[in-house]
Structures are given as structure tokens and as C-alpha cells.
CHARMM internal coordinates of N, CA and C (Angstrom, degrees):
IC EDIT
DIST 1 N 1 CA 1.4386
DIST 1 CA 1 C 1.5237
ANGL 1 N 1 CA 1 C 107.24
DIST 1 C 2 N 1.3043
ANGL 1 CA 1 C 2 N 116.09
DIHE 1 N 1 CA 1 C 2 N 132.19
DIST 2 N 2 CA 1.4606
ANGL 1 C 2 N 2 CA 121.42
DIHE 1 CA 1 C 2 N 2 CA 176.01
DIST 2 CA 2 C 1.5211
ANGL 2 N 2 CA 2 C 107.82
DIHE 1 C 2 N 2 CA 2 C -112.64
DIST 2 C 3 N 1.3388
ANGL 2 CA 2 C 3 N 115.40
DIHE 2 N 2 CA 2 C 3 N 125.21
DIST 3 N 3 CA 1.4578
ANGL 2 C 3 N 3 CA 121.59
DIHE 2 CA 2 C 3 N 3 CA -176.86
DIST 3 CA 3 C 1.5211
ANGL 3 N 3 CA 3 C 108.72
DIHE 2 C 3 N 3 CA 3 C -121.60
DIST 3 C 4 N 1.3283
ANGL 3 CA 3 C 4 N 115.65
DIHE 3 N 3 CA 3 C 4 N 132.47
DIST 4 N 4 CA 1.4573
ANGL 3 C 4 N 4 CA 120.41
DIHE 3 CA 3 C 4 N 4 CA 177.84
DIST 4 CA 4 C 1.5209
ANGL 4 N 4 CA 4 C 108.31
DIHE 3 C 4 N 4 CA 4 C -133.72
DIST 4 C 5 N 1.3296
ANGL 4 CA 4 C 5 N 115.85
DIHE 4 N 4 CA 4 C 5 N 126.77
DIST 5 N 5 CA 1.4623
ANGL 4 C 5 N 5 CA 121.93
DIHE 4 CA 4 C 5 N 5 CA -178.77
DIST 5 CA 5 C 1.5290
ANGL 5 N 5 CA 5 C 111.88
DIHE 4 C 5 N 5 CA 5 C 53.96
DIST 5 C 6 N 1.3309
ANGL 5 CA 5 C 6 N 115.88
DIHE 5 N 5 CA 5 C 6 N 35.67
DIST 6 N 6 CA 1.4570
ANGL 5 C 6 N 6 CA 120.94
DIHE 5 CA 5 C 6 N 6 CA 176.19
DIST 6 CA 6 C 1.5106
ANGL 6 N 6 CA 6 C 115.28
DIHE 5 C 6 N 6 CA 6 C 81.70
DIST 6 C 7 N 1.3431
ANGL 6 CA 6 C 7 N 117.54
DIHE 6 N 6 CA 6 C 7 N 4.63
DIST 7 N 7 CA 1.4620
ANGL 6 C 7 N 7 CA 121.22
DIHE 6 CA 6 C 7 N 7 CA -178.95
DIST 7 CA 7 C 1.5289
ANGL 7 N 7 CA 7 C 108.93
DIHE 6 C 7 N 7 CA 7 C -115.98
DIST 7 C 8 N 1.3147
ANGL 7 CA 7 C 8 N 116.27
DIHE 7 N 7 CA 7 C 8 N 136.20
DIST 8 N 8 CA 1.4605
ANGL 7 C 8 N 8 CA 121.11
DIHE 7 CA 7 C 8 N 8 CA 178.80
DIST 8 CA 8 C 1.5228
ANGL 8 N 8 CA 8 C 108.49
DIHE 7 C 8 N 8 CA 8 C -73.01
DIST 8 C 9 N 1.3345
ANGL 8 CA 8 C 9 N 116.04
DIHE 8 N 8 CA 8 C 9 N 116.32
DIST 9 N 9 CA 1.4624
ANGL 8 C 9 N 9 CA 120.77
DIHE 8 CA 8 C 9 N 9 CA -179.16
DIST 9 CA 9 C 1.5215
ANGL 9 N 9 CA 9 C 112.39
DIHE 8 C 9 N 9 CA 9 C -93.66
DIST 9 C 10 N 1.3193
ANGL 9 CA 9 C 10 N 116.58
DIHE 9 N 9 CA 9 C 10 N -30.30
DIST 10 N 10 CA 1.4593
ANGL 9 C 10 N 10 CA 120.08
DIHE 9 CA 9 C 10 N 10 CA 176.22
DIST 10 CA 10 C 1.5185
ANGL 10 N 10 CA 10 C 108.55
DIHE 9 C 10 N 10 CA 10 C -152.90
DIST 10 C 11 N 1.3141
ANGL 10 CA 10 C 11 N 114.53
DIHE 10 N 10 CA 10 C 11 N 154.77
DIST 11 N 11 CA 1.4614
ANGL 10 C 11 N 11 CA 120.26
DIHE 10 CA 10 C 11 N 11 CA -179.33
DIST 11 CA 11 C 1.5241
ANGL 11 N 11 CA 11 C 108.01
DIHE 10 C 11 N 11 CA 11 C -150.03
DIST 11 C 12 N 1.3099
ANGL 11 CA 11 C 12 N 115.36
DIHE 11 N 11 CA 11 C 12 N 125.61
DIST 12 N 12 CA 1.4609
ANGL 11 C 12 N 12 CA 120.80
DIHE 11 CA 11 C 12 N 12 CA 177.63
DIST 12 CA 12 C 1.5255
ANGL 12 N 12 CA 12 C 107.81
DIHE 11 C 12 N 12 CA 12 C -128.58
DIST 12 C 13 N 1.3084
ANGL 12 CA 12 C 13 N 115.90
DIHE 12 N 12 CA 12 C 13 N 123.40
DIST 13 N 13 CA 1.4581
ANGL 12 C 13 N 13 CA 121.10
DIHE 12 CA 12 C 13 N 13 CA -178.82
DIST 13 CA 13 C 1.5234
ANGL 13 N 13 CA 13 C 109.20
DIHE 12 C 13 N 13 CA 13 C -107.10
DIST 13 C 14 N 1.3125
ANGL 13 CA 13 C 14 N 116.71
DIHE 13 N 13 CA 13 C 14 N 129.41
DIST 14 N 14 CA 1.4559
ANGL 13 C 14 N 14 CA 122.76
DIHE 13 CA 13 C 14 N 14 CA 178.91
DIST 14 CA 14 C 1.5286
ANGL 14 N 14 CA 14 C 107.87
DIHE 13 C 14 N 14 CA 14 C -98.73
DIST 14 C 15 N 1.3242
ANGL 14 CA 14 C 15 N 115.17
DIHE 14 N 14 CA 14 C 15 N 95.11
DIST 15 N 15 CA 1.4623
ANGL 14 C 15 N 15 CA 121.97
DIHE 14 CA 14 C 15 N 15 CA -176.35
DIST 15 CA 15 C 1.5320
ANGL 15 N 15 CA 15 C 108.33
DIHE 14 C 15 N 15 CA 15 C -110.43
DIST 15 C 16 N 1.3302
ANGL 15 CA 15 C 16 N 118.08
DIHE 15 N 15 CA 15 C 16 N 132.20
DIST 16 N 16 CA 1.4720
ANGL 15 C 16 N 16 CA 119.95
DIHE 15 CA 15 C 16 N 16 CA -179.59
DIST 16 CA 16 C 1.5305
ANGL 16 N 16 CA 16 C 111.83
DIHE 15 C 16 N 16 CA 16 C -55.57
DIST 16 C 17 N 1.3196
ANGL 16 CA 16 C 17 N 115.11
DIHE 16 N 16 CA 16 C 17 N 136.44
DIST 17 N 17 CA 1.4645
ANGL 16 C 17 N 17 CA 120.96
DIHE 16 CA 16 C 17 N 17 CA 177.76
DIST 17 CA 17 C 1.5273
ANGL 17 N 17 CA 17 C 109.42
DIHE 16 C 17 N 17 CA 17 C -58.16
DIST 17 C 18 N 1.3030
ANGL 17 CA 17 C 18 N 116.13
DIHE 17 N 17 CA 17 C 18 N 135.39
DIST 18 N 18 CA 1.4589
ANGL 17 C 18 N 18 CA 120.79
DIHE 17 CA 17 C 18 N 18 CA 178.29
DIST 18 CA 18 C 1.5148
ANGL 18 N 18 CA 18 C 114.61
DIHE 17 C 18 N 18 CA 18 C 88.54
DIST 18 C 19 N 1.3293
ANGL 18 CA 18 C 19 N 117.79
DIHE 18 N 18 CA 18 C 19 N -16.29
DIST 19 N 19 CA 1.4612
ANGL 18 C 19 N 19 CA 119.90
DIHE 18 CA 18 C 19 N 19 CA 179.66
DIST 19 CA 19 C 1.5238
ANGL 19 N 19 CA 19 C 111.16
DIHE 18 C 19 N 19 CA 19 C -80.51
DIST 19 C 20 N 1.3199
ANGL 19 CA 19 C 20 N 115.01
DIHE 19 N 19 CA 19 C 20 N -38.91
DIST 20 N 20 CA 1.4594
ANGL 19 C 20 N 20 CA 121.55
DIHE 19 CA 19 C 20 N 20 CA 179.58
DIST 20 CA 20 C 1.5244
ANGL 20 N 20 CA 20 C 106.88
DIHE 19 C 20 N 20 CA 20 C -145.04
DIST 20 C 21 N 1.3241
ANGL 20 CA 20 C 21 N 117.90
DIHE 20 N 20 CA 20 C 21 N 135.86
DIST 21 N 21 CA 1.4591
ANGL 20 C 21 N 21 CA 118.54
DIHE 20 CA 20 C 21 N 21 CA 178.01
DIST 21 CA 21 C 1.5360
ANGL 21 N 21 CA 21 C 110.79
DIHE 20 C 21 N 21 CA 21 C -55.07
DIST 21 C 22 N 1.3272
ANGL 21 CA 21 C 22 N 115.60
DIHE 21 N 21 CA 21 C 22 N 135.55
DIST 22 N 22 CA 1.4605
ANGL 21 C 22 N 22 CA 120.75
DIHE 21 CA 21 C 22 N 22 CA -178.45
DIST 22 CA 22 C 1.5248
ANGL 22 N 22 CA 22 C 111.06
DIHE 21 C 22 N 22 CA 22 C -56.15
DIST 22 C 23 N 1.3126
ANGL 22 CA 22 C 23 N 116.32
DIHE 22 N 22 CA 22 C 23 N -32.67
DIST 23 N 23 CA 1.4648
ANGL 22 C 23 N 23 CA 121.27
DIHE 22 CA 22 C 23 N 23 CA 178.31
DIST 23 CA 23 C 1.5212
ANGL 23 N 23 CA 23 C 110.59
DIHE 22 C 23 N 23 CA 23 C -56.09
DIST 23 C 24 N 1.3490
ANGL 23 CA 23 C 24 N 116.78
DIHE 23 N 23 CA 23 C 24 N -43.02
DIST 24 N 24 CA 1.4643
ANGL 23 C 24 N 24 CA 120.40
DIHE 23 CA 23 C 24 N 24 CA -177.32
DIST 24 CA 24 C 1.5252
ANGL 24 N 24 CA 24 C 112.53
DIHE 23 C 24 N 24 CA 24 C -70.83
DIST 24 C 25 N 1.3232
ANGL 24 CA 24 C 25 N 117.02
DIHE 24 N 24 CA 24 C 25 N -41.43
DIST 25 N 25 CA 1.4700
ANGL 24 C 25 N 25 CA 117.60
DIHE 24 CA 24 C 25 N 25 CA 177.95
DIST 25 CA 25 C 1.5159
ANGL 25 N 25 CA 25 C 109.79
DIHE 24 C 25 N 25 CA 25 C -66.06
DIST 25 C 26 N 1.3306
ANGL 25 CA 25 C 26 N 117.27
DIHE 25 N 25 CA 25 C 26 N -34.49
DIST 26 N 26 CA 1.4692
ANGL 25 C 26 N 26 CA 120.72
DIHE 25 CA 25 C 26 N 26 CA 175.86
DIST 26 CA 26 C 1.5108
ANGL 26 N 26 CA 26 C 112.09
DIHE 25 C 26 N 26 CA 26 C -66.45
DIST 26 C 27 N 1.3229
ANGL 26 CA 26 C 27 N 116.47
DIHE 26 N 26 CA 26 C 27 N -39.70
DIST 27 N 27 CA 1.4664
ANGL 26 C 27 N 27 CA 120.10
DIHE 26 CA 26 C 27 N 27 CA 178.00
DIST 27 CA 27 C 1.5290
ANGL 27 N 27 CA 27 C 110.96
DIHE 26 C 27 N 27 CA 27 C -65.91
DIST 27 C 28 N 1.3238
ANGL 27 CA 27 C 28 N 116.54
DIHE 27 N 27 CA 27 C 28 N -39.40
DIST 28 N 28 CA 1.4643
ANGL 27 C 28 N 28 CA 119.90
DIHE 27 CA 27 C 28 N 28 CA 177.94
DIST 28 CA 28 C 1.5242
ANGL 28 N 28 CA 28 C 110.16
DIHE 27 C 28 N 28 CA 28 C -62.28
DIST 28 C 29 N 1.3149
ANGL 28 CA 28 C 29 N 116.58
DIHE 28 N 28 CA 28 C 29 N -46.41
DIST 29 N 29 CA 1.4645
ANGL 28 C 29 N 29 CA 120.05
DIHE 28 CA 28 C 29 N 29 CA 177.12
DIST 29 CA 29 C 1.5222
ANGL 29 N 29 CA 29 C 110.22
DIHE 28 C 29 N 29 CA 29 C -58.03
DIST 29 C 30 N 1.3254
ANGL 29 CA 29 C 30 N 115.32
DIHE 29 N 29 CA 29 C 30 N -44.24
DIST 30 N 30 CA 1.4636
ANGL 29 C 30 N 30 CA 120.47
DIHE 29 CA 29 C 30 N 30 CA -177.54
DIST 30 CA 30 C 1.5133
ANGL 30 N 30 CA 30 C 114.15
DIHE 29 C 30 N 30 CA 30 C -62.92
DIST 30 C 31 N 1.3261
ANGL 30 CA 30 C 31 N 117.80
DIHE 30 N 30 CA 30 C 31 N -39.90
DIST 31 N 31 CA 1.4706
ANGL 30 C 31 N 31 CA 119.21
DIHE 30 CA 30 C 31 N 31 CA -178.59
DIST 31 CA 31 C 1.5237
ANGL 31 N 31 CA 31 C 111.73
DIHE 30 C 31 N 31 CA 31 C -72.55
DIST 31 C 32 N 1.3355
ANGL 31 CA 31 C 32 N 116.83
DIHE 31 N 31 CA 31 C 32 N -23.22
DIST 32 N 32 CA 1.4709
ANGL 31 C 32 N 32 CA 119.52
DIHE 31 CA 31 C 32 N 32 CA 179.71
DIST 32 CA 32 C 1.5348
ANGL 32 N 32 CA 32 C 112.62
DIHE 31 C 32 N 32 CA 32 C -80.19
DIST 32 C 33 N 1.3295
ANGL 32 CA 32 C 33 N 116.62
DIHE 32 N 32 CA 32 C 33 N -31.17
DIST 33 N 33 CA 1.4688
ANGL 32 C 33 N 33 CA 120.36
DIHE 32 CA 32 C 33 N 33 CA -179.28
DIST 33 CA 33 C 1.5276
ANGL 33 N 33 CA 33 C 109.16
DIHE 32 C 33 N 33 CA 33 C -64.25
DIST 33 C 34 N 1.3162
ANGL 33 CA 33 C 34 N 114.41
DIHE 33 N 33 CA 33 C 34 N 130.13
DIST 34 N 34 CA 1.4604
ANGL 33 C 34 N 34 CA 120.90
DIHE 33 CA 33 C 34 N 34 CA -179.35
DIST 34 CA 34 C 1.5169
ANGL 34 N 34 CA 34 C 113.77
DIHE 33 C 34 N 34 CA 34 C 95.84
DIST 34 C 35 N 1.3334
ANGL 34 CA 34 C 35 N 116.09
DIHE 34 N 34 CA 34 C 35 N -13.15
DIST 35 N 35 CA 1.4679
ANGL 34 C 35 N 35 CA 120.58
DIHE 34 CA 34 C 35 N 35 CA 178.86
DIST 35 CA 35 C 1.5321
ANGL 35 N 35 CA 35 C 109.92
DIHE 34 C 35 N 35 CA 35 C -88.00
DIST 35 C 36 N 1.3127
ANGL 35 CA 35 C 36 N 116.00
DIHE 35 N 35 CA 35 C 36 N 157.66
DIST 36 N 36 CA 1.4563
ANGL 35 C 36 N 36 CA 120.70
DIHE 35 CA 35 C 36 N 36 CA 174.39
DIST 36 CA 36 C 1.5274
ANGL 36 N 36 CA 36 C 109.07
DIHE 35 C 36 N 36 CA 36 C -67.73
DIST 36 C 37 N 1.3263
ANGL 36 CA 36 C 37 N 116.20
DIHE 36 N 36 CA 36 C 37 N 148.74
DIST 37 N 37 CA 1.4614
ANGL 36 C 37 N 37 CA 121.14
DIHE 36 CA 36 C 37 N 37 CA 177.48
DIST 37 CA 37 C 1.5235
ANGL 37 N 37 CA 37 C 106.72
DIHE 36 C 37 N 37 CA 37 C -78.92
DIST 37 C 38 N 1.3143
ANGL 37 CA 37 C 38 N 114.86
DIHE 37 N 37 CA 37 C 38 N 81.79
DIST 38 N 38 CA 1.4612
ANGL 37 C 38 N 38 CA 122.68
DIHE 37 CA 37 C 38 N 38 CA -174.22
DIST 38 CA 38 C 1.5219
ANGL 38 N 38 CA 38 C 107.26
DIHE 37 C 38 N 38 CA 38 C -146.81
DIST 38 C 39 N 1.3115
ANGL 38 CA 38 C 39 N 116.33
DIHE 38 N 38 CA 38 C 39 N 130.05
DIST 39 N 39 CA 1.4628
ANGL 38 C 39 N 39 CA 119.42
DIHE 38 CA 38 C 39 N 39 CA -176.33
DIST 39 CA 39 C 1.5275
ANGL 39 N 39 CA 39 C 111.78
DIHE 38 C 39 N 39 CA 39 C -61.30
DIST 39 C 40 N 1.3204
ANGL 39 CA 39 C 40 N 118.47
DIHE 39 N 39 CA 39 C 40 N -32.84
DIST 40 N 40 CA 1.4648
ANGL 39 C 40 N 40 CA 120.68
DIHE 39 CA 39 C 40 N 40 CA -179.12
DIST 40 CA 40 C 1.5297
ANGL 40 N 40 CA 40 C 111.57
DIHE 39 C 40 N 40 CA 40 C -70.02
DIST 40 C 41 N 1.3401
ANGL 40 CA 40 C 41 N 116.71
DIHE 40 N 40 CA 40 C 41 N -42.80
DIST 41 N 41 CA 1.4736
ANGL 40 C 41 N 41 CA 120.14
DIHE 40 CA 40 C 41 N 41 CA 177.43
DIST 41 CA 41 C 1.5194
ANGL 41 N 41 CA 41 C 110.43
DIHE 40 C 41 N 41 CA 41 C -66.12
DIST 41 C 42 N 1.3317
ANGL 41 CA 41 C 42 N 116.60
DIHE 41 N 41 CA 41 C 42 N -42.17
DIST 42 N 42 CA 1.4593
ANGL 41 C 42 N 42 CA 120.16
DIHE 41 CA 41 C 42 N 42 CA 179.82
DIST 42 CA 42 C 1.5305
ANGL 42 N 42 CA 42 C 110.24
DIHE 41 C 42 N 42 CA 42 C -62.91
DIST 42 C 43 N 1.3152
ANGL 42 CA 42 C 43 N 116.92
DIHE 42 N 42 CA 42 C 43 N -42.88
DIST 43 N 43 CA 1.4684
ANGL 42 C 43 N 43 CA 120.54
DIHE 42 CA 42 C 43 N 43 CA 179.45
DIST 43 CA 43 C 1.5268
ANGL 43 N 43 CA 43 C 110.91
DIHE 42 C 43 N 43 CA 43 C -61.20
DIST 43 C 44 N 1.3232
ANGL 43 CA 43 C 44 N 116.61
DIHE 43 N 43 CA 43 C 44 N -38.58
DIST 44 N 44 CA 1.4647
ANGL 43 C 44 N 44 CA 120.50
DIHE 43 CA 43 C 44 N 44 CA -179.62
DIST 44 CA 44 C 1.5288
ANGL 44 N 44 CA 44 C 111.66
DIHE 43 C 44 N 44 CA 44 C -65.38
DIST 44 C 45 N 1.3314
ANGL 44 CA 44 C 45 N 117.17
DIHE 44 N 44 CA 44 C 45 N -44.93
DIST 45 N 45 CA 1.4665
ANGL 44 C 45 N 45 CA 118.67
DIHE 44 CA 44 C 45 N 45 CA -177.83
DIST 45 CA 45 C 1.5205
ANGL 45 N 45 CA 45 C 112.06
DIHE 44 C 45 N 45 CA 45 C -73.32
DIST 45 C 46 N 1.3286
ANGL 45 CA 45 C 46 N 118.07
DIHE 45 N 45 CA 45 C 46 N -33.77
DIST 46 N 46 CA 1.4678
ANGL 45 C 46 N 46 CA 118.46
DIHE 45 CA 45 C 46 N 46 CA 179.32
DIST 46 CA 46 C 1.5249
ANGL 46 N 46 CA 46 C 111.24
DIHE 45 C 46 N 46 CA 46 C -74.39
DIST 46 C 47 N 1.3219
ANGL 46 CA 46 C 47 N 117.80
DIHE 46 N 46 CA 46 C 47 N -27.37
DIST 47 N 47 CA 1.4665
ANGL 46 C 47 N 47 CA 120.41
DIHE 46 CA 46 C 47 N 47 CA 176.11
DIST 47 CA 47 C 1.5218
ANGL 47 N 47 CA 47 C 110.08
DIHE 46 C 47 N 47 CA 47 C -62.15
DIST 47 C 48 N 1.3097
ANGL 47 CA 47 C 48 N 116.51
DIHE 47 N 47 CA 47 C 48 N -41.45
DIST 48 N 48 CA 1.4625
ANGL 47 C 48 N 48 CA 120.10
DIHE 47 CA 47 C 48 N 48 CA 177.81
DIST 48 CA 48 C 1.5295
ANGL 48 N 48 CA 48 C 110.68
DIHE 47 C 48 N 48 CA 48 C -63.38
DIST 48 C 49 N 1.3176
ANGL 48 CA 48 C 49 N 117.41
DIHE 48 N 48 CA 48 C 49 N -40.23
DIST 49 N 49 CA 1.4559
ANGL 48 C 49 N 49 CA 121.35
DIHE 48 CA 48 C 49 N 49 CA 178.48
DIST 49 CA 49 C 1.5254
ANGL 49 N 49 CA 49 C 110.95
DIHE 48 C 49 N 49 CA 49 C -66.18
DIST 49 C 50 N 1.3153
ANGL 49 CA 49 C 50 N 117.55
DIHE 49 N 49 CA 49 C 50 N -40.56
DIST 50 N 50 CA 1.4697
ANGL 49 C 50 N 50 CA 121.38
DIHE 49 CA 49 C 50 N 50 CA -179.47
DIST 50 CA 50 C 1.5229
ANGL 50 N 50 CA 50 C 112.20
DIHE 49 C 50 N 50 CA 50 C -60.97
DIST 50 C 51 N 1.3108
ANGL 50 CA 50 C 51 N 116.94
DIHE 50 N 50 CA 50 C 51 N -30.49
DIST 51 N 51 CA 1.4695
ANGL 50 C 51 N 51 CA 120.66
DIHE 50 CA 50 C 51 N 51 CA -179.00
DIST 51 CA 51 C 1.5231
ANGL 51 N 51 CA 51 C 112.60
DIHE 50 C 51 N 51 CA 51 C -67.31
DIST 51 C 52 N 1.3313
ANGL 51 CA 51 C 52 N 116.84
DIHE 51 N 51 CA 51 C 52 N -17.46
DIST 52 N 52 CA 1.4648
ANGL 51 C 52 N 52 CA 120.44
DIHE 51 CA 51 C 52 N 52 CA -177.14
DIST 52 CA 52 C 1.5214
ANGL 52 N 52 CA 52 C 112.96
DIHE 51 C 52 N 52 CA 52 C -84.98
DIST 52 C 53 N 1.3283
ANGL 52 CA 52 C 53 N 117.46
DIHE 52 N 52 CA 52 C 53 N -9.28
DIST 53 N 53 CA 1.4640
ANGL 52 C 53 N 53 CA 121.27
DIHE 52 CA 52 C 53 N 53 CA -176.27
DIST 53 CA 53 C 1.5211
ANGL 53 N 53 CA 53 C 110.79
DIHE 52 C 53 N 53 CA 53 C -119.35
DIST 53 C 54 N 1.3270
ANGL 53 CA 53 C 54 N 115.09
DIHE 53 N 53 CA 53 C 54 N 164.50
DIST 54 N 54 CA 1.4650
ANGL 53 C 54 N 54 CA 120.36
DIHE 53 CA 53 C 54 N 54 CA 175.74
DIST 54 CA 54 C 1.5222
ANGL 54 N 54 CA 54 C 108.65
DIHE 53 C 54 N 54 CA 54 C -147.63
DIST 54 C 55 N 1.3139
ANGL 54 CA 54 C 55 N 115.61
DIHE 54 N 54 CA 54 C 55 N 166.99
DIST 55 N 55 CA 1.4534
ANGL 54 C 55 N 55 CA 121.71
DIHE 54 CA 54 C 55 N 55 CA 176.97
DIST 55 CA 55 C 1.5204
ANGL 55 N 55 CA 55 C 113.57
DIHE 54 C 55 N 55 CA 55 C 71.42
DIST 55 C 56 N 1.3220
ANGL 55 CA 55 C 56 N 115.76
DIHE 55 N 55 CA 55 C 56 N -150.78
DIST 56 N 56 CA 1.4620
ANGL 55 C 56 N 56 CA 121.46
DIHE 55 CA 55 C 56 N 56 CA -176.06
DIST 56 CA 56 C 1.5286
ANGL 56 N 56 CA 56 C 112.87
DIHE 55 C 56 N 56 CA 56 C -61.15
DIST 56 C 57 N 1.3595
ANGL 56 CA 56 C 57 N 119.00
DIHE 56 N 56 CA 56 C 57 N -41.55
DIST 57 N 57 CA 1.4681
ANGL 56 C 57 N 57 CA 117.25
DIHE 56 CA 56 C 57 N 57 CA 177.46
DIST 57 CA 57 C 1.5324
ANGL 57 N 57 CA 57 C 112.62
DIHE 56 C 57 N 57 CA 57 C -58.85
DIST 57 C 58 N 1.3248
ANGL 57 CA 57 C 58 N 117.27
DIHE 57 N 57 CA 57 C 58 N -36.62
DIST 58 N 58 CA 1.4611
ANGL 57 C 58 N 58 CA 120.03
DIHE 57 CA 57 C 58 N 58 CA 178.76
DIST 58 CA 58 C 1.5284
ANGL 58 N 58 CA 58 C 110.56
DIHE 57 C 58 N 58 CA 58 C -66.12
DIST 58 C 59 N 1.3282
ANGL 58 CA 58 C 59 N 117.27
DIHE 58 N 58 CA 58 C 59 N -41.83
DIST 59 N 59 CA 1.4681
ANGL 58 C 59 N 59 CA 120.97
DIHE 58 CA 58 C 59 N 59 CA 179.03
DIST 59 CA 59 C 1.5247
ANGL 59 N 59 CA 59 C 111.32
DIHE 58 C 59 N 59 CA 59 C -61.54
DIST 59 C 60 N 1.3222
ANGL 59 CA 59 C 60 N 115.73
DIHE 59 N 59 CA 59 C 60 N -43.69
DIST 60 N 60 CA 1.4626
ANGL 59 C 60 N 60 CA 119.54
DIHE 59 CA 59 C 60 N 60 CA 179.93
DIST 60 CA 60 C 1.5207
ANGL 60 N 60 CA 60 C 111.27
DIHE 59 C 60 N 60 CA 60 C -69.80
DIST 60 C 61 N 1.3235
ANGL 60 CA 60 C 61 N 116.22
DIHE 60 N 60 CA 60 C 61 N -39.40
DIST 61 N 61 CA 1.4610
ANGL 60 C 61 N 61 CA 119.90
DIHE 60 CA 60 C 61 N 61 CA 176.88
DIST 61 CA 61 C 1.5250
ANGL 61 N 61 CA 61 C 110.07
DIHE 60 C 61 N 61 CA 61 C -62.70
DIST 61 C 62 N 1.3233
ANGL 61 CA 61 C 62 N 117.58
DIHE 61 N 61 CA 61 C 62 N -39.60
DIST 62 N 62 CA 1.4611
ANGL 61 C 62 N 62 CA 121.89
DIHE 61 CA 61 C 62 N 62 CA 177.32
DIST 62 CA 62 C 1.5266
ANGL 62 N 62 CA 62 C 110.32
DIHE 61 C 62 N 62 CA 62 C -60.48
DIST 62 C 63 N 1.3316
ANGL 62 CA 62 C 63 N 117.46
DIHE 62 N 62 CA 62 C 63 N -44.40
DIST 63 N 63 CA 1.4672
ANGL 62 C 63 N 63 CA 120.69
DIHE 62 CA 62 C 63 N 63 CA 178.18
DIST 63 CA 63 C 1.5227
ANGL 63 N 63 CA 63 C 110.97
DIHE 62 C 63 N 63 CA 63 C -60.55
DIST 63 C 64 N 1.3227
ANGL 63 CA 63 C 64 N 116.81
DIHE 63 N 63 CA 63 C 64 N -43.20
DIST 64 N 64 CA 1.4652
ANGL 63 C 64 N 64 CA 120.58
DIHE 63 CA 63 C 64 N 64 CA 179.70
DIST 64 CA 64 C 1.5232
ANGL 64 N 64 CA 64 C 110.51
DIHE 63 C 64 N 64 CA 64 C -66.02
DIST 64 C 65 N 1.3211
ANGL 64 CA 64 C 65 N 116.89
DIHE 64 N 64 CA 64 C 65 N -43.53
DIST 65 N 65 CA 1.4621
ANGL 64 C 65 N 65 CA 121.05
DIHE 64 CA 64 C 65 N 65 CA 179.17
DIST 65 CA 65 C 1.5355
ANGL 65 N 65 CA 65 C 111.11
DIHE 64 C 65 N 65 CA 65 C -60.99
DIST 65 C 66 N 1.3225
ANGL 65 CA 65 C 66 N 116.01
DIHE 65 N 65 CA 65 C 66 N -43.80
DIST 66 N 66 CA 1.4605
ANGL 65 C 66 N 66 CA 120.13
DIHE 65 CA 65 C 66 N 66 CA 177.93
DIST 66 CA 66 C 1.5228
ANGL 66 N 66 CA 66 C 111.55
DIHE 65 C 66 N 66 CA 66 C -59.41
DIST 66 C 67 N 1.3306
ANGL 66 CA 66 C 67 N 116.20
DIHE 66 N 66 CA 66 C 67 N -40.79
DIST 67 N 67 CA 1.4714
ANGL 66 C 67 N 67 CA 120.56
DIHE 66 CA 66 C 67 N 67 CA 179.43
DIST 67 CA 67 C 1.5252
ANGL 67 N 67 CA 67 C 111.05
DIHE 66 C 67 N 67 CA 67 C -65.95
DIST 67 C 68 N 1.3135
ANGL 67 CA 67 C 68 N 117.14
DIHE 67 N 67 CA 67 C 68 N -42.85
DIST 68 N 68 CA 1.4694
ANGL 67 C 68 N 68 CA 121.01
DIHE 67 CA 67 C 68 N 68 CA -180.00
DIST 68 CA 68 C 1.5248
ANGL 68 N 68 CA 68 C 110.39
DIHE 67 C 68 N 68 CA 68 C -64.66
DIST 68 C 69 N 1.3116
ANGL 68 CA 68 C 69 N 116.67
DIHE 68 N 68 CA 68 C 69 N -46.53
DIST 69 N 69 CA 1.4734
ANGL 68 C 69 N 69 CA 120.55
DIHE 68 CA 68 C 69 N 69 CA -178.41
DIST 69 CA 69 C 1.5411
ANGL 69 N 69 CA 69 C 110.11
DIHE 68 C 69 N 69 CA 69 C -65.33
DIST 69 C 70 N 1.3260
ANGL 69 CA 69 C 70 N 118.24
DIHE 69 N 69 CA 69 C 70 N -37.58
DIST 70 N 70 CA 1.4584
ANGL 69 C 70 N 70 CA 120.01
DIHE 69 CA 69 C 70 N 70 CA -179.03
DIST 70 CA 70 C 1.5230
ANGL 70 N 70 CA 70 C 111.84
DIHE 69 C 70 N 70 CA 70 C -66.02
DIST 70 C 71 N 1.3075
ANGL 70 CA 70 C 71 N 117.85
DIHE 70 N 70 CA 70 C 71 N -30.71
DIST 71 N 71 CA 1.4634
ANGL 70 C 71 N 71 CA 121.83
DIHE 70 CA 70 C 71 N 71 CA 177.66
DIST 71 CA 71 C 1.5363
ANGL 71 N 71 CA 71 C 110.39
DIHE 70 C 71 N 71 CA 71 C -66.82
DIST 71 C 72 N 1.2942
ANGL 71 CA 71 C 72 N 116.84
DIHE 71 N 71 CA 71 C 72 N -25.65
DIST 72 N 72 CA 1.4580
ANGL 71 C 72 N 72 CA 121.37
DIHE 71 CA 71 C 72 N 72 CA -177.93
DIST 72 CA 72 C 1.5400
ANGL 72 N 72 CA 72 C 112.25
DIHE 71 C 72 N 72 CA 72 C -76.77
DIST 72 C 73 N 1.3136
ANGL 72 CA 72 C 73 N 115.68
DIHE 72 N 72 CA 72 C 73 N -5.63
DIST 73 N 73 CA 1.4623
ANGL 72 C 73 N 73 CA 118.50
DIHE 72 CA 72 C 73 N 73 CA 175.77
DIST 73 CA 73 C 1.4339
ANGL 73 N 73 CA 73 C 111.88
DIHE 72 C 73 N 73 CA 73 C 97.12
END
COOR INIT
IC SEED 1 N 1 CA 1 C
IC BUILD
């Protein structure tokens, strides 16, 4: 993740192949770019993304989202 002046400028997630569809990790990266580096803002945008999935992909995406948000403090 690259942050400048408190805003996420780029985000690349290294997710094991087969664990989560690459499309979803790309979408997660995409929704974070442009947002403030703030756990509350990140939680808000990932919640919207989580609503688009169901089943096992949603569970895994939730785990990844939780890990990303926890790194933000």
C-alpha cells in the first residue's frame, strides 16, 4: 500500500492463487485507492464490497478485509 498525505494512492494485495478469486482481491484494492488511510473509512468501503458476494468467497474476502483494516490501526 502506498499512502501520500493520508490518502491511499496504490494498493496491491498478495493473495494465494485459488484462495480467493483474483477479481475480488483486485476489487478490494480498487475500492481502497483514493480513500483516506483510516480504519473507519476502509471498513465502510469494504462493507459495501462484502455485500456483493456470498458463500465461501464472501467469508474469505471478510477475512482479508479484516486483516487489511487491522493493519491500519
